[in-house]
Backbone as JSON Lines, residues from 0, in Angstrom:
{"i":0,"aa":"M","n":[138.64,112.11,120.24],"ca":[137.5,112.99,120.45],"c":[136.25,112.13,120.6]}
{"i":1,"aa":"P","n":[135.42,112.37,121.64],"ca":[134.23,111.55,121.84],"c":[133.18,111.79,120.76]}
{"i":2,"aa":"A","n":[132.39,110.77,120.52],"ca":[131.33,110.87,119.52],"c":[130.25,111.82,120.04]}
{"i":3,"aa":"E","n":[129.63,112.53,119.13],"ca":[128.54,113.43,119.49],"c":[127.35,112.61,119.96]}
{"i":4,"aa":"T","n":[126.7,113.07,121.02],"ca":[125.52,112.37,121.52],"c":[124.24,113.04,121.09]}
{"i":5,"aa":"H","n":[124.32,114.24,120.57],"ca":[123.12,114.94,120.14],"c":[123.22,115.31,118.68]}
{"i":6,"aa":"V","n":[122.13,115.2,118.0],"ca":[122.06,115.58,116.61],"c":[121.63,117.03,116.56]}
{"i":7,"aa":"E","n":[122.11,117.77,115.58],"ca":[121.7,119.17,115.45],"c":[120.2,119.27,115.32]}
{"i":8,"aa":"G","n":[119.64,120.26,115.93],"ca":[118.2,120.46,115.83],"c":[117.71,121.2,117.06]}
{"i":9,"aa":"T","n":[116.47,121.59,117.01],"ca":[115.91,122.31,118.14],"c":[115.55,121.32,119.24]}
{"i":10,"aa":"P","n":[115.7,121.74,120.49],"ca":[115.32,120.86,121.6],"c":[113.82,120.57,121.54]}
{"i":11,"aa":"I","n":[113.45,119.4,122.0],"ca":[112.04,119.01,121.98],"c":[111.46,119.24,123.37]}
{"i":12,"aa":"G","n":[110.33,119.91,123.42],"ca":[109.7,120.22,124.7],"c":[108.69,119.16,125.12]}
{"i":13,"aa":"R","n":[108.22,119.29,126.35],"ca":[107.28,118.31,126.9],"c":[105.99,118.25,126.09]}
{"i":14,"aa":"D","n":[105.47,119.39,125.67],"ca":[104.23,119.42,124.88],"c":[104.42,118.7,123.55]}
{"i":15,"aa":"E","n":[105.58,118.89,122.95],"ca":[105.86,118.23,121.68],"c":[106.0,116.72,121.85]}
{"i":16,"aa":"V","n":[106.59,116.29,122.96],"ca":[106.7,114.86,123.26],"c":[105.3,114.27,123.44]}
{"i":17,"aa":"L","n":[104.44,114.97,124.2],"ca":[103.07,114.49,124.4],"c":[102.34,114.37,123.07]}
{"i":18,"aa":"E","n":[102.48,115.37,122.23],"ca":[101.82,115.34,120.92],"c":[102.35,114.18,120.07]}
{"i":19,"aa":"L","n":[103.65,113.96,120.1],"ca":[104.26,112.87,119.35],"c":[103.74,111.52,119.83]}
{"i":20,"aa":"I","n":[103.7,111.32,121.14],"ca":[103.21,110.05,121.7],"c":[101.74,109.85,121.34]}
{"i":21,"aa":"R","n":[100.94,110.9,121.49],"ca":[99.52,110.79,121.14],"c":[99.34,110.42,119.67]}
{"i":22,"aa":"D","n":[100.07,111.09,118.79],"ca":[99.94,110.83,117.35],"c":[100.32,109.4,117.0]}
{"i":23,"aa":"R","n":[101.46,108.95,117.51],"ca":[101.92,107.59,117.19],"c":[100.97,106.54,117.78]}
{"i":24,"aa":"L","n":[100.54,106.76,119.01],"ca":[99.64,105.82,119.67],"c":[98.28,105.79,118.98]}
{"i":25,"aa":"A","n":[97.81,106.93,118.54],"ca":[96.53,106.99,117.82],"c":[96.61,106.19,116.53]}
{"i":26,"aa":"D","n":[97.73,106.3,115.81],"ca":[97.92,105.52,114.58],"c":[97.89,104.02,114.88]}
{"i":27,"aa":"I","n":[98.59,103.63,115.93],"ca":[98.69,102.21,116.29],"c":[97.33,101.66,116.73]}
{"i":28,"aa":"L","n":[96.62,102.42,117.56],"ca":[95.35,101.95,118.12],"c":[94.14,102.29,117.25]}
{"i":29,"aa":"E","n":[94.39,103.04,116.17],"ca":[93.34,103.46,115.24],"c":[92.22,104.22,115.97]}
{"i":30,"aa":"I","n":[92.66,105.22,116.74],"ca":[91.73,106.12,117.41],"c":[92.19,107.56,117.17]}
{"i":31,"aa":"E","n":[91.4,108.52,117.57],"ca":[91.75,109.92,117.41],"c":[92.75,110.33,118.51]}
{"i":32,"aa":"P","n":[93.76,111.13,118.15],"ca":[94.7,111.6,119.18],"c":[94.0,112.34,120.31]}
{"i":33,"aa":"S","n":[92.92,113.04,120.0],"ca":[92.19,113.8,121.03],"c":[91.51,112.88,122.05]}
{"i":34,"aa":"D","n":[91.38,111.58,121.71],"ca":[90.8,110.61,122.64],"c":[91.81,110.09,123.65]}
{"i":35,"aa":"I","n":[93.06,110.53,123.52],"ca":[94.12,110.03,124.39],"c":[94.48,111.1,125.42]}
{"i":36,"aa":"A","n":[94.02,110.89,126.65],"ca":[94.31,111.83,127.74],"c":[95.71,111.54,128.29]}
{"i":37,"aa":"E","n":[96.34,112.59,128.81],"ca":[97.69,112.4,129.35],"c":[97.69,111.41,130.51]}
{"i":38,"aa":"G","n":[96.63,111.39,131.29],"ca":[96.57,110.49,132.44],"c":[96.05,109.1,132.1]}
{"i":39,"aa":"A","n":[95.79,108.83,130.83],"ca":[95.21,107.55,130.42],"c":[96.18,106.4,130.64]}
{"i":40,"aa":"S","n":[95.64,105.32,131.17],"ca":[96.4,104.08,131.34],"c":[96.42,103.35,129.99]}
{"i":41,"aa":"F","n":[97.6,102.87,129.6],"ca":[97.69,102.14,128.33],"c":[96.75,100.94,128.33]}
{"i":42,"aa":"A","n":[96.8,100.14,129.38],"ca":[96.01,98.91,129.43],"c":[94.55,99.17,129.76]}
{"i":43,"aa":"D","n":[94.28,99.9,130.82],"ca":[92.91,100.05,131.32],"c":[92.05,101.0,130.49]}
{"i":44,"aa":"D","n":[92.62,102.14,130.1],"ca":[91.83,103.16,129.4],"c":[91.88,103.04,127.88]}
{"i":45,"aa":"L","n":[93.04,102.62,127.37],"ca":[93.23,102.61,125.92],"c":[93.21,101.21,125.31]}
{"i":46,"aa":"D","n":[93.13,100.18,126.15],"ca":[93.15,98.79,125.69],"c":[94.36,98.49,124.8]}
{"i":47,"aa":"A","n":[95.48,99.09,125.15],"ca":[96.72,98.85,124.39],"c":[97.39,97.61,124.96]}
{"i":48,"aa":"D","n":[97.62,96.61,124.09],"ca":[98.3,95.4,124.54],"c":[99.82,95.59,124.42]}
{"i":49,"aa":"S","n":[100.56,94.56,124.81],"ca":[102.01,94.68,124.8],"c":[102.56,94.89,123.39]}
{"i":50,"aa":"L","n":[101.92,94.32,122.39],"ca":[102.36,94.53,121.01],"c":[102.21,96.0,120.61]}
{"i":51,"aa":"A","n":[101.11,96.62,121.0],"ca":[100.9,98.04,120.7],"c":[101.98,98.89,121.37]}
{"i":52,"aa":"L","n":[102.34,98.54,122.6],"ca":[103.37,99.31,123.29],"c":[104.74,99.13,122.64]}
{"i":53,"aa":"I","n":[105.02,97.93,122.16],"ca":[106.28,97.7,121.46],"c":[106.31,98.52,120.17]}
{"i":54,"aa":"E","n":[105.19,98.58,119.46],"ca":[105.12,99.4,118.26],"c":[105.33,100.87,118.59]}
{"i":55,"aa":"L","n":[104.76,101.33,119.71],"ca":[104.94,102.72,120.14],"c":[106.41,102.99,120.43]}
{"i":56,"aa":"V","n":[107.05,102.1,121.17],"ca":[108.47,102.26,121.49],"c":[109.31,102.35,120.21]}
{"i":57,"aa":"E","n":[109.05,101.47,119.27],"ca":[109.82,101.47,118.01],"c":[109.6,102.78,117.26]}
{"i":58,"aa":"A","n":[108.35,103.26,117.22],"ca":[108.05,104.52,116.53],"c":[108.75,105.7,117.21]}
{"i":59,"aa":"L","n":[108.74,105.72,118.52],"ca":[109.4,106.81,119.26],"c":[110.9,106.77,119.08]}
{"i":60,"aa":"E","n":[111.48,105.58,119.14],"ca":[112.93,105.46,118.96],"c":[113.33,105.93,117.56]}
{"i":61,"aa":"E","n":[112.56,105.55,116.57],"ca":[112.87,105.97,115.2],"c":[112.77,107.49,115.05]}
{"i":62,"aa":"E","n":[111.68,108.05,115.55],"ca":[111.46,109.5,115.44],"c":[112.49,110.3,116.23]}
{"i":63,"aa":"L","n":[112.75,109.88,117.46],"ca":[113.6,110.67,118.35],"c":[115.09,110.45,118.12]}
{"i":64,"aa":"S","n":[115.46,109.36,117.46],"ca":[116.88,109.15,117.18],"c":[117.38,110.18,116.16]}
{"i":65,"aa":"E","n":[116.45,110.81,115.44],"ca":[116.84,111.88,114.53],"c":[117.23,113.14,115.31]}
{"i":66,"aa":"R","n":[116.7,113.29,116.52],"ca":[116.97,114.48,117.34],"c":[118.05,114.22,118.38]}
{"i":67,"aa":"S","n":[118.12,113.01,118.87],"ca":[119.1,112.66,119.89],"c":[119.72,111.32,119.49]}
{"i":68,"aa":"A","n":[120.94,111.36,119.04],"ca":[121.6,110.16,118.52],"c":[121.53,109.03,119.51]}
{"i":69,"aa":"G","n":[121.08,107.88,119.04],"ca":[121.06,106.69,119.88],"c":[119.94,106.68,120.91]}
{"i":70,"aa":"F","n":[118.91,107.52,120.74],"ca":[117.8,107.52,121.7],"c":[117.19,106.13,121.73]}
{"i":71,"aa":"R","n":[117.0,105.63,122.97],"ca":[116.48,104.29,123.14],"c":[115.65,104.21,124.42]}
{"i":72,"aa":"I","n":[114.58,103.44,124.37],"ca":[113.79,103.14,125.55],"c":[114.19,101.73,125.98]}
{"i":73,"aa":"E","n":[114.76,101.64,127.17],"ca":[115.28,100.36,127.65],"c":[114.13,99.39,127.92]}
{"i":74,"aa":"D","n":[114.33,98.11,127.55],"ca":[113.31,97.08,127.77],"c":[112.91,96.99,129.24]}
{"i":75,"aa":"D","n":[113.9,97.1,130.13],"ca":[113.63,96.99,131.56],"c":[112.73,98.13,132.06]}
{"i":76,"aa":"D","n":[112.79,99.28,131.39],"ca":[112.0,100.44,131.8],"c":[110.56,100.37,131.3]}
{"i":77,"aa":"L","n":[110.32,99.56,130.3],"ca":[109.01,99.5,129.66],"c":[107.9,99.13,130.63]}
{"i":78,"aa":"E","n":[108.17,98.22,131.56],"ca":[107.13,97.79,132.5],"c":[106.7,98.91,133.45]}
{"i":79,"aa":"D","n":[107.54,99.94,133.61],"ca":[107.2,101.07,134.49],"c":[106.33,102.11,133.78]}
{"i":80,"aa":"L","n":[106.2,101.99,132.47],"ca":[105.42,102.96,131.71],"c":[103.98,102.46,131.6]}
{"i":81,"aa":"R","n":[103.15,102.9,132.52],"ca":[101.77,102.43,132.58],"c":[100.76,103.42,132.01]}
{"i":82,"aa":"T","n":[101.14,104.71,132.0],"ca":[100.23,105.74,131.48],"c":[100.94,106.57,130.43]}
{"i":83,"aa":"V","n":[100.14,107.34,129.71],"ca":[100.71,108.25,128.72],"c":[101.66,109.22,129.42]}
{"i":84,"aa":"R","n":[101.26,109.72,130.59],"ca":[102.11,110.65,131.35],"c":[103.45,110.0,131.7]}
{"i":85,"aa":"D","n":[103.43,108.72,132.11],"ca":[104.68,108.01,132.41],"c":[105.61,108.03,131.2]}
{"i":86,"aa":"A","n":[105.04,107.76,130.03],"ca":[105.84,107.72,128.8],"c":[106.4,109.09,128.47]}
{"i":87,"aa":"V","n":[105.57,110.13,128.6],"ca":[106.03,111.5,128.32],"c":[107.16,111.87,129.27]}
{"i":88,"aa":"D","n":[106.96,111.64,130.56],"ca":[107.99,111.98,131.55],"c":[109.29,111.23,131.28]}
{"i":89,"aa":"Y","n":[109.17,109.95,130.92],"ca":[110.36,109.14,130.63],"c":[111.14,109.7,129.44]}
{"i":90,"aa":"V","n":[110.42,109.99,128.37],"ca":[111.07,110.5,127.15],"c":[111.72,111.85,127.42]}
{"i":91,"aa":"V","n":[111.0,112.73,128.1],"ca":[111.56,114.05,128.41],"c":[112.84,113.92,129.24]}
{"i":92,"aa":"A","n":[112.82,113.03,130.24],"ca":[113.99,112.82,131.08],"c":[115.16,112.27,130.26]}
{"i":93,"aa":"R","n":[114.88,111.35,129.34],"ca":[115.95,110.76,128.52],"c":[116.55,111.77,127.55]}
{"i":94,"aa":"L","n":[115.71,112.68,127.07],"ca":[116.2,113.69,126.12],"c":[116.91,114.83,126.82]}
{"i":95,"aa":"G","n":[116.57,115.01,128.12],"ca":[117.07,116.14,128.89],"c":[118.55,116.18,128.98]}
């Protein structure tokens, strides 16, 4: 019998993913979540360096692995995530 790929729980919607990313990023960057626009560029608008993005990835993987077993953001995909919207779309697609 194959291993379960999903953990019991309610599905996570796009708005919830956006809120999660904003909250974790705000903690890392020490800013208010309301200051993080969905279209904001990590580097240009938020001054998030690569270390901040790695921290965000780790926080998301930890949080989302409780909802979807083995949730992971691939290292190769990280360079394509330039804005908050990119990250939200990526996470939603991976959870879908």
